[in-house]
N, C-alpha and C positions, 0 to 999 in steps of 0.2 A: 504494500500499499504506500503510495507516494503522498507526501505532505507538502503543501505549499500555501502561501499566504492567502487567506480567505478574502473574497470580495463582498462578503455578506456584511450585514449591519454590525456584527460584533467587532470585526477587524476595523471597520470604518469608524466606529465609535472610539475604539482604542486609539487609532491614529489621530482622530479629531481631539481627543483628550490630551494626547501628547503635545499636539500643536498649541492647544490652549495653555497648557502648562508652560511651554517655552515662551509664549507671548506674555503670560502673566509674570514670569521671572524677568523678562526683558523690560517690561513696563515698570516693574518695581525697582529695578536697578537704575533705569533712566530717571525715574522720579526721585530716587535717593540722591543721585548725582546732581540733578537740577536743584534740589533743596540745599545740598552742600554748597554748590556754587552761589546760590542766592544768599545764604548766610555769610559766606566768605566776603560778600560785598560790604558787610558791616565792619570789616577790618580796614577798609580804605581810610577812614579818619585816623585810625591808629598808625597807619603807614605815613600819612602826612604829618602827624604829630611827631613821630620818630624822626622823620627827615628834617622837619623844621627845628626840632630840639637839638639834633646833632649838629646841624649847620650853624645854629646860633651859638652853641657851646664852642665849636671850633673857632668861629669868628671872635668871640669874646676872649678865648684863650690866646689867640694871636695878638689881639689888642693889648691884653695884659702883659704879654711877653715884651712887646715893644715899649710899653710905658715903664716897665721895670728898669729899663736902661736909662731912665731920666735920673740925673744925679740928685742925691739927697732925699727926694720925695718919691722916688720910683716905687719903692716897696709899699708905701702907704697908699699910693694911688692904685696899685695893682689889686689890693684886697677886694674892692667892690666888683671889679671885673671877674675875679675868681669866684666870688659868691654868685654872681649872675650866671657864670658858665656852669657852676654846679647845679643851679636851678634849671638851666636849659637841659643839662644831662638828665635831670630827674624827669623832665617832660618827655625826653626821648625814651627813657626806661618805661614810663607810663604808656607810651605808644606801643612799645614792644609787648608789654604785658597785655594790653588790650587785644593785640593781634593774636597772641597765644591763646587768650580766652576764647576769641572768636573761632580759632582753629579747632579747639576742643569742642565747642558748642556745635559747630558744623558737622564734625565727625560723629558726635553723640546723636544728633538728630537724624543723620543719614542712616546710622545703624538701627536706631529706633524704628524708622520707617521700614527698613528691610526685615525686621524681626518677624512681623506678622505674616507677610506673604511668603517668605522663605520657610517659615515654620510650617505653614500649611503644606508646602511642597515636600519638605523633608519628613514631616511626621504624619502627613495625611496621604498625599498621592504616592510618594515613593514606596512606602511599604506595600501598598496595594499593587503597584506596578511590579515590584519584585515578586510578590506572591503569585501574580498572574504569569509572569515569565517562568517561574518554577513549575507551575501547574501545566502550562503549555508545553514546556520542555519535557516533562514527565509523560504527558499524553502523546507527544510525538514519538518518544522512545517506545511506549507501549504499542503504538499503532504499527510498529515495524514487524511485529511477530503475531502469529495466530493467537497465542495465549493472551497477549496484550489487547488484541482486538476483542476477544471474548470479555475481558475485564471492562473495557470501555463500553461494550454493548450492555453489560450488566449494569454499569453505572447509569447509562442512558435509561434503561428500564426503570431504575429506582428514582431518577430525578427529573426526567423529561415529562412535559405535560402529556396527558393521555391523547389529546387530539393529534399531536405529532407522532405518537407511537402507532396509533391506529392507521395513520396514512401509510406507514411502512407495510403493515400486514394486518388483516382483521384480527388474527390471533397471534400477535407478535411474540408474546411470551412463549407460547408453544413452539413457534418456529425457532426461537432462540434455543429452547431446550433440545430440540432436534439437532441443533448445530447447523442450521441452514446457512450456508455461506453468504448468500445474498442478504438475508436478514441481519446477520451479524455485522456485515460490512456497512449496511445502512444504519444500524444502531450506533456503531462506532463513529461513522461519519457525522451523525447527529450530535454526538457528544463532543467531537472535535470542533464542529461549527460553533458550539456553545463557548469554546475557548478562543475563537477567532482563527481556527485552523480548518482545513478541509481535507477530507480523505476520499480517495478513489479506490475502487476495487482493484484487485490484482489483475 
C-alpha cells in the first residue's frame, strides 16, 4: 500500500493551520519590532541631552584651561568654569541614563508583546502538531504491512462514524472478520484519511 499526501479536507486543514501559525508568528514579531522601534524614539531627547552636555563640558573645560594660564588670578577664575563643566557632564550622564532606561523599556515591552502569541504556538499548537506527526508516522508504518492494515481497519471500525462504515460494505464488520482484502484496505484507507494520509490498495 502506497502512502502519499492527502488532498482531502484533513490535509488541507492541517496545511491551512500551519500557514496561519506562520502568519501569526510573523505578525507578532513584526508588531514587537514596531513597538520596540516606537519606544526607542523616546531616547532621542536623551541623545540630544548627552550630546549637548558633553559638548558644553568640553567647551567649558577648554575655556578653563586657557584662563588658568592668566597670571595670579588664573586658578581663581578657573573654578566657576570647572563647576559649570561638571554640571554639563552631569547633564550628559542624565542623557545616557535616560537612553539606557528607554532601551530596557523597549526590550521589556517587545518581549511582553511576544509572550502571549508565542506561548500559544509553543504550548498550544506545537504539541498538537507533534502528536499528529507521530500518529501519522505510526499509521504510515502500519499501512506498509498486512498486519498493520488489519490494525488500522480495526481502529476504523471502532472510531469511524457508522455512515462511513456502511458505505464500504453493508456488513462491514463481517467482511473484516472474513479478512476480505478489499474491505480491509478500504477501512485502513478511511483511517489514514482521518490523519491526512491516503492509502491505495496493493
